[in-house]
C-alpha positions as CSV (number, residue, x, y, z in Angstrom):
1,M,-97.2,33.7,-41.9
2,V,-98.1,35.9,-39.0
3,G,-98.2,33.8,-35.8
4,Q,-95.1,31.8,-36.7
5,I,-92.0,32.3,-34.6
6,F,-89.5,32.5,-37.5
7,M,-89.5,34.6,-40.7
8,R,-88.1,33.0,-43.8
9,V,-86.1,34.7,-46.5
10,D,-89.1,35.3,-48.7
11,E,-90.9,37.2,-46.0
12,V,-87.8,39.2,-45.0
13,A,-87.2,40.2,-48.6
14,A,-90.9,41.3,-49.1
15,E,-91.0,43.1,-45.8
16,L,-87.9,45.2,-46.6
17,G,-88.3,45.4,-50.3
18,V,-84.9,43.8,-51.0
19,S,-83.7,40.9,-53.1
20,K,-83.6,37.4,-51.7
21,P,-79.8,37.2,-51.8
22,Y,-79.6,40.4,-49.7
23,A,-82.2,39.1,-47.3
24,Y,-80.1,36.0,-46.8
25,K,-77.1,38.3,-45.9
26,L,-79.2,40.2,-43.4
27,I,-80.5,37.0,-41.8
28,K,-77.0,35.6,-41.6
29,K,-75.8,38.8,-39.9
30,M,-78.6,38.8,-37.4
31,N,-78.2,35.1,-36.7
32,E,-74.5,35.7,-36.0
33,E,-75.4,38.4,-33.5
34,L,-77.9,36.0,-31.8
35,A,-75.3,33.2,-31.7
36,Q,-72.9,35.4,-29.9
37,T,-75.4,35.7,-27.1
38,G,-75.8,31.9,-26.8
39,C,-79.0,31.5,-28.8
40,I,-79.4,28.6,-31.2
41,T,-80.1,29.8,-34.8
42,I,-81.5,28.3,-37.9
43,A,-79.9,29.2,-41.3
44,G,-82.2,31.1,-43.5
45,R,-84.7,32.0,-40.7
46,I,-84.8,34.7,-38.2
47,D,-86.8,35.1,-35.0
48,R,-89.7,37.4,-35.8
49,K,-89.4,39.5,-32.6
50,F,-85.7,39.9,-33.0
51,F,-86.2,41.1,-36.6
52,H,-88.7,43.7,-35.6
53,E,-86.5,44.8,-32.7
54,K,-83.5,45.3,-35.0
55,F,-85.4,47.0,-37.9
56,Y,-88.2,48.9,-36.3
57,G,-87.2,49.2,-32.6
58,T,-90.6,47.9,-31.6
59,R,-89.3,46.7,-28.3
60,T,-86.5,47.9,-26.0
61,E,-83.1,46.2,-26.1
62,T,-83.0,43.4,-23.6
63,V,-80.0,42.0,-22.0
64,R,-79.5,38.5,-23.6
65,K,-77.6,35.6,-22.1
66,G,-73.9,36.2,-22.4
67,E,-73.9,40.0,-22.4
């Protein structure tokens, strides 16, 4: 699934070693954070770059629209 923009719940659960229901909760929380900055979100999917930014700090925090 590498190369796709969004991660689905199965991939998030596997990446973090958590259950699918918990992965859904994490995705929902991250999508709420993105929505507050004006981004359009898709339920059950999370932007791959944002996921890695939040969990691994692989890129510096950027100022998003609305902040």
